[in-house]
C-alpha positions in Angstrom: -0.6 12.0 22.8 -4.0 10.8 21.7 -4.6 14.2 20.0 -2.2 13.0 17.3 -4.7 10.6 16.0 -7.3 13.1 14.8 -4.4 15.4 13.8 -2.9 13.0 11.3 -6.2 13.3 9.4 -7.0 17.0 10.2 -3.6 18.5 9.4 -3.5 17.4 5.8 -7.1 18.4 5.3 -6.4 21.9 6.6 -3.2 22.0 4.5 -5.2 21.2 1.4 -7.5 24.1 2.2 -4.6 26.4 2.7 -3.0 25.4 -0.6 -6.3 26.4 -2.3 -6.1 29.8 -0.6 -2.5 30.2 -1.7 -3.7 30.0 -5.3 -0.8 29.9 -7.8 1.9 30.8 -5.4 3.8 27.6 -5.9 6.4 28.2 -3.2 3.7 28.6 -0.6 1.9 25.5 -1.8 5.1 23.5 -1.5 5.8 24.7 2.0 2.3 23.8 3.1 2.5 20.4 1.5 5.9 19.5 2.9 4.8 20.7 6.4 1.5 18.7 6.3 3.0 15.4 5.1 6.0 15.9 7.3 3.8 16.3 10.3 1.9 13.1 9.4 5.3 11.3 9.3 6.5 12.6 12.6 3.1 11.9 14.3 3.1 8.3 12.8 6.5 7.6 14.3 5.4 8.9 17.7 2.2 6.8 17.6 4.2 3.7 16.6 6.7 4.2 19.4 3.8 4.7 21.9 2.0 1.6 20.6 5.1 -0.6 20.8 5.7 0.6 24.3 2.3 -0.8 25.4 0.5 2.5 25.2 -1.5 2.2 22.0 -3.5 5.3 21.4 -7.3 5.4 21.2 -9.4 8.6 20.7 -13.2 8.9 20.9 -13.8 11.9 18.6 -16.2 14.4 20.2 -16.1 12.6 23.6 -18.7 10.0 22.5 -17.8 6.7 24.1 -17.3 3.6 21.9 -19.2 1.9 20.3 -21.5 4.9 19.8 -18.9 7.5 18.7 -16.2 7.9 16.1 -13.2 5.8 17.2 -9.6 6.3 16.0 -7.0 3.6 17.0 -3.3 3.4 16.5 -2.1 -0.1 17.6 1.2 -1.6 16.4 -0.2 -2.8 13.1 -1.7 0.6 12.2 1.4 2.4 13.4 3.7 0.3 11.2 1.8 0.8 8.0 1.1 4.4 8.7 4.7 5.2 9.4 6.0 3.5 6.2 3.2 5.1 4.2 3.9 8.5 5.5 7.6 8.1 4.7 6.8 7.2 1.1 4.3 10.0 0.8 7.0 12.5 1.9 9.7 11.1 -0.4 7.3 11.1 -3.5 6.2 14.6 -2.7 9.9 15.7 -2.9 10.2 13.9 -6.2 6.9 15.4 -7.5 8.0 19.0 -6.6 11.2 18.5 -8.6 9.2 17.2 -11.6 6.4 19.8 -11.3 6.0 21.6 -14.6 8.0 18.9 -16.4 5.2 16.3 -16.6 2.1 18.4 -16.9 1.5 18.3 -13.1 -0.9 21.1 -12.5 -1.0 23.9 -9.9 -3.5 22.0 -7.7 -1.4 18.9 -7.4 -0.4 19.7 -3.7 -4.1 20.1 -2.8 -5.0 16.7 -4.2 -1.9 15.1 -2.6 -2.8 16.4 0.8 -6.3 15.1 0.5 -4.9 11.7 -0.6 -2.7 11.7 2.5 -5.7 12.4 4.8 -7.6 9.6 3.2 -4.8 7.1 3.7 -4.3 8.2 7.3 -8.1 7.9 8.1 -8.3 4.5 6.4 -5.5 3.1 8.6 -6.5 4.5 12.0 -10.3 4.4 11.9 -12.0 2.1 14.3 -15.4 1.7 12.6 -16.7 0.5 9.2 -18.5 3.6 8.2 -15.5 5.9 8.7 -13.4 3.3 6.9 -15.7 3.8 4.0 -15.2 7.6 4.4 -11.5 7.2 4.5 -11.4 5.1 1.4 -13.7 7.5 -0.5 -11.5 10.5 0.4 -8.5 8.5 -0.8 -10.2 7.3 -4.0 -11.7 10.7 -4.9 -8.2 12.3 -4.7 -6.8 9.4 -6.8 -9.5 9.9 -9.5 -8.4 13.5 -9.9 -4.7 12.8 -9.7 -5.0 10.2 -12.5 -6.5 12.8 -14.8 -3.6 15.3 -14.4 -2.7 14.3 -17.9 -5.9 14.3 -19.9 -5.1 12.5 -23.2 -7.5 9.9 -24.6 -5.5 7.0 -23.3 -5.4 8.5 -19.8 -9.1 9.2 -19.8 -10.0 5.7 -21.0 -7.7 4.0 -18.4 -9.1 6.3 -15.6 -12.7 5.5 -16.5 -12.0 1.8 -15.9 -10.3 2.6 -12.6 -13.2 4.9 -11.5 -16.1 2.6 -12.5 -14.6 -0.5 -10.9 -13.8 1.3 -7.7 -17.3 2.9 -7.6 -18.8 -0.6 -7.9 -16.6 -1.7 -5.0 -17.7 1.3 -3.0 -21.4 0.5 -3.6 -20.7 -3.1 -2.5 -19.0 -1.7 0.6 -22.1 0.3 1.5 -24.2 -2.9 1.2 -21.7 -4.7 3.5 -22.1 -1.9 6.0 -25.9 -2.1 5.8 -25.9 -5.9 6.2 -23.4 -5.7 9.1 -25.4 -3.1 10.9 -28.7 -4.9 10.4 -27.2 -8.1 11.7 -25.3 -6.8 14.7 -26.6 -3.3 15.4 -23.1 -1.8 15.4 -20.3 -0.7 13.1 -17.5 -0.3 15.7 -14.8 -2.8 14.8 -14.1 -3.6 18.5 -17.8 -4.1 19.2 -18.2 -6.2 16.1 -15.3 -8.5 17.1 -17.5 -9.4 20.1 -20.9 -9.5 18.4 -19.8 -11.4 15.3 -19.2 -14.5 17.4 -22.9 -14.6 18.1 -24.0 -14.3 14.4 -25.3 -17.4 12.6 -22.2 -19.1 11.0 -23.8 -19.0 7.5 -24.5 -15.3 7.7 -21.0 -14.7 9.1 -19.4 -16.6 6.2 -21.5 -14.6 3.7 -20.4 -11.3 5.3 -16.8 -12.5 5.3 -17.0 -13.3 1.6 -18.6 -9.9 0.7 -16.0 -8.1 2.7 -13.2 -10.0 1.0 -14.7 -9.1 -2.5 -15.0 -5.4 -1.6 -11.4 -5.0 -0.4 -10.1 -7.6 -2.9 -11.1 -5.2 -5.6 -9.3 -2.4 -3.9 -6.2 -4.6 -3.2 -6.2 -6.1 -6.7 -6.6 -9.7 -5.8 -7.3 -12.4 -8.4 -9.6 -12.3 -10.2 -10.5 -8.7 -9.3 -7.3 -7.0 -10.5 -7.7 -6.1 -14.2 -8.3 -2.4 -13.6 -4.8 -1.9 -12.2 -2.4 -2.7 -15.0 -4.2 -0.4 -17.4 -4.7 2.6 -15.2 -1.4 2.9 -13.3 1.1 3.1 -16.2 -0.7 6.1 -17.8 -0.4 8.4 -14.8 2.5 10.8 -14.2 5.4 9.1 -12.3 4.8 10.6 -8.8 1.1 9.6 -9.0 1.9 6.1 -10.2 4.6 5.6 -7.6 2.5 6.5 -4.6 -0.5 4.5 -6.0 1.8 1.5 -6.5 3.3 1.8 -3.1 0.2 2.6 -1.0 -3.3 2.2 -2.4 -3.4 -1.6 -2.8 -1.5 -2.0 0.5 -4.2 -0.1 2.3 -6.6 -2.6 0.8 -4.5 -5.5 2.1 -4.3 -3.8 5.5 -8.1 -3.7 5.8 -8.4 -7.3 4.6 -6.1 -8.4 7.3 -7.8 -6.2 9.9 -11.3 -7.4 9.1 -10.6 -11.1 8.5 -8.7 -11.4 11.8 -10.8 -9.1 13.9 -14.3 -9.9 12.6 -14.1 -13.3 11.0 -11.2 -15.0 12.8 -10.5 -18.7 12.3 -8.3 -21.3 14.0 -7.1 -23.1 10.9 -5.3 -21.9 7.7 -7.8 -20.7 5.1 -7.7 -22.8 1.9 -9.7 -20.1 0.1 -7.2 -17.3 1.0 -4.2 -19.5 0.1 -5.8 -20.3 -3.3 -6.4 -16.6 -3.9 -2.9 -15.8 -2.9 -1.4 -18.4 -5.2 -3.6 -17.4 -8.2 -2.8 -13.7 -7.6 1.0 -14.4 -7.5 0.9 -16.5 -10.7 -1.4 -14.4 -12.9 0.5 -11.2 -11.9 3.9 -12.5 -12.7 2.8 -14.0 -16.0 1.3 -10.7 -17.0 4.6 -9.0 -16.1 6.6 -11.3 -18.3 4.4 -10.6 -21.3 4.9 -6.8 -21.1 7.5 -4.6 -23.0 7.2 -1.4 -20.9 8.8 -0.7 -17.6 5.7 0.7 -15.9 3.5 -2.1 -17.2 5.9 -4.8 -16.0 6.0 -3.1 -12.6 2.2 -2.7 -12.5 1.6 -6.4 -13.0 4.2 -7.1 -10.3 2.0 -5.1 -7.8 -0.7 -7.7 -8.4 1.8 -10.6 -8.1 3.3 -9.4 -4.8 0.0 -8.8 -3.2 -0.4 -12.6 -3.3 2.5 -13.0 -0.8 0.8 -10.7 1.7 -2.4 -12.7 1.4 -0.4 -15.9 1.7 0.7 -14.8 5.2 -2.9 -13.9 6.1 -4.0 -17.3 4.8 -1.9 -19.1 7.3 -3.9 -17.4 10.1 -1.0 -17.8 12.6 1.2 -15.3 14.4 4.2 -16.2 12.3 2.2 -16.0 9.1 0.7 -12.6 9.9 4.1 -11.3 11.1 5.6 -12.3 7.7 2.7 -10.6 5.9 3.3 -7.4 7.9 7.0 -7.5 7.2 6.2 -8.1 3.5 3.9 -5.1 3.4 6.6 -2.9 5.0 9.2 -4.1 2.5 6.9 -3.9 -0.5 5.7 -0.3 0.1 9.2 0.9 0.0 10.6 -1.3 -2.8 7.7 -0.8 -5.2 7.7 3.0 -4.7 11.4 3.0 -5.4 11.1 1.0 -8.6 8.5 3.3 -10.0 10.6 6.3 -9.2 13.6 4.8 -11.0 11.3 4.0 -13.9 10.2 7.6 -13.8 13.8 8.8 -14.0 14.3 6.7 -17.1 11.2 8.1 -18.7 12.2 11.7 -17.8 15.4 11.3 -19.6 14.3 9.2 -22.6 10.6 10.1 -23.0 9.6 6.4 -22.9 9.7 3.3 -20.8 9.5 0.9 -23.8 12.2 -1.7 -23.5 12.9 -1.7 -27.3 13.5 2.0 -27.5 16.1 2.5 -24.7 19.3 0.8 -23.6 22.8 1.1 -22.5 22.1 3.1 -19.3 24.6 1.1 -17.3 27.4 2.9 -19.0 25.9 6.3 -19.5 23.9 6.6 -16.3 25.4 4.1 -13.8 23.6 5.8 -10.9 20.2 4.6 -12.3 21.5 1.1 -12.5 22.9 1.3 -9.0 19.4 2.4 -7.7 17.5 -0.2 -9.8 19.5 -3.3 -9.0 19.0 -3.6 -5.2 15.3 -2.8 -5.6 14.9 -5.4 -8.3 16.8 -8.1 -6.4 14.7 -7.3 -3.3 11.5 -7.7 -5.2 12.6 -11.1 -6.5 13.6 -12.2 -3.0 17.3 -12.5 -3.5 19.5 -12.3 -0.3 20.5 -10.3 1.5 17.8 -7.8 0.6 14.5 -7.2 2.5 12.4 -9.2 0.1 14.4 -12.3 0.9 13.8 -12.0 4.6 10.0 -11.5 4.1 9.7 -14.4 1.7 11.9 -16.7 3.8 9.5 -16.0 6.8 6.5 -17.0 4.6 8.1 -20.1 3.3 9.2 -21.3 6.8 5.7 -20.9 8.1 4.2 -22.6 5.1 6.5 -25.6 5.6 5.8 -25.6 9.3 2.0 -25.8 8.5 2.6 -28.4 5.8 1.3 -26.2 3.1 3.8 -27.3 0.4 1.7 -26.3 -2.6 1.6 -22.6 -1.8 5.2 -22.7 -0.9 6.1 -24.3 -4.2 4.0 -21.6 -6.1 5.7 -18.8 -4.1 9.2 -20.1 -5.0 8.3 -20.5 -8.7 6.8 -17.0 -8.8 10.0 -15.6 -7.2 12.1 -17.2 -10.0 9.7 -15.7 -12.7 9.9 -12.3 -10.9 13.7 -12.5 -11.2 13.4 -13.3 -14.9 11.1 -10.3 -15.5 13.5 -8.0 -13.6 16.4 -9.3 -15.8 14.1 -8.4 -18.8 14.1 -4.8 -17.6 17.8 -4.9 -16.8 18.6 -6.2 -20.3 16.3 -3.8 -22.1 17.1 -0.6 -20.1 20.7 -1.0 -18.9 22.4 -3.4 -21.4 22.7 -3.1 -25.1 23.3 -0.2 -27.4 23.3 3.2 -25.7 20.2 5.3 -26.5 20.3 9.0 -26.7 18.7 10.9 -23.8 16.2 13.7 -24.5 16.7 15.4 -21.2 18.2 15.0 -17.8 16.2 14.2 -14.7 16.0 17.0 -12.1 18.4 16.6 -9.2 15.5 16.6 -6.7 14.0 13.6 -8.5 17.3 11.7 -8.2 17.7 12.7 -4.5 14.2 11.5 -3.6 14.8 8.2 -5.4 18.1 7.8 -3.6 16.3 8.4 -0.3 13.8 5.6 -1.0 16.5 3.2 -2.1 18.3 4.0 1.1 15.2 3.2 3.1 14.8 -0.1 1.3 18.4 -1.0 2.3 17.6 0.1 5.8 14.7 -2.3 5.9 17.1 -5.1 5.0 19.7 -4.1 7.5 17.1 -3.7 10.3 15.2 -6.8 9.2 15.6 -8.4 12.6 14.1 -5.6 14.7 11.4 -5.0 12.1 10.5 -8.7 12.1 10.3 -8.6 15.9 8.0 -5.6 15.8 5.9 -7.3 13.1 5.6 -10.4 15.4 4.4 -8.2 18.2 1.9 -6.6 15.9 0.8 -10.0 14.7 0.3 -11.2 18.3 -2.0 -8.3 18.8 -4.2 -8.8 15.8 -4.4 -12.6 15.9 -6.4 -12.3 19.2 -9.5 -10.1 18.7 -10.0 -9.7 22.4 -6.8 -7.5 22.6 -8.3 -4.9 20.2 -11.7 -5.1 22.0 -10.1 -4.4 25.4 -8.1 -1.6 23.9 -11.1 0.2 22.5 -14.0 -0.8 24.8 -12.0 -1.3 27.9 -13.7 -4.6 28.7 -12.9 -8.2 28.5 -15.2 -9.8 25.8 
């Protein structure tokens, strides 16, 4: 089954090439894209099942043994995030195909989308820093082009901010790679988990901070988040939805992977908990100040990242398990919220709260889809967000970290307030006149994502148990080292 690891990257790359050959034959492009992303989803499920059964997959590409070769790894943590990501990539692709031609999505959308899929997959399964850089660049290059599908002045201005800041982060990442290789003589993550323990503590702390800054930009942590709220709302809905659901979470995934594997600590990190609290607070305050659905939801991406970093900051099995559960919940819920926002825009031509209203009576299906997602984001029981936040709060109290717990509860209340702001503006009030009706495929894809969010809530127990097993793996770097290197460090 280890052949699935290179395949989850190679198949979408090949699919992208085939869509170019297909030219403007849209049906052929669609078949190739659905087949490619569908394969990644099926492969991700198989890799997760294998990892959870105790047979995590490791592939040394080209037969070169670690740490010299290119290593691909699918442990429980990578399997969980890859599976949820692939599910959202598939659902958003269905949504995009229904919208194609209605929102200026061009003929090469499928090519870019498959390249983005390959970049996400490589970023999650790679076992060395350099190929992590490659995976991020593949993902980001595709995202740069996708953001310019609509090329008005506002879109170009917002995209330039996104591109420049991420290019700076990529340049810093190359510096980190150079420093790490100079210091340790290796870039293999498993090998680094062994050799980092021998590095001078001051140098190790410096590398940890540089790494946190690099991936903090990509994950939109405080104070490195300002590129996100301006760039995401200007893109077409399918692009915004998949960016909102995945790109920052890939950054969080890498932060968790590197901080636990390379720079592990025995005590909760005050720095990480401060960053988590500041990210939550600034994000939710920014959301409250907005008057557009997409901008409110974009600021909430920032705010919710804070909860994931909160779990990492505890540096415990329970805290990391809660963070993994939160990532799983948030990828689905945030994608769904942007898809619902896209349906509103498709029918009214705007997401401005003062220009629409009354959808509860005219389009109750949109209200029925929005409500569980909004309540889940705010952490209201019995939805998935409540389960994830409860796990974080319980661990925070157990570790006597009352300040971050208080901040997280206050932010949850403010999140609920901002969701009621959308509800009051979009679904209550005087009925606005629709300019069009969303395509049935767009509605069907959104219903699928909402259903998956409810499934996460219903299966919260088993998912939490799986997250705990994944956290148990990543909190002990020696497990990853034995998996890849086959030796006891």
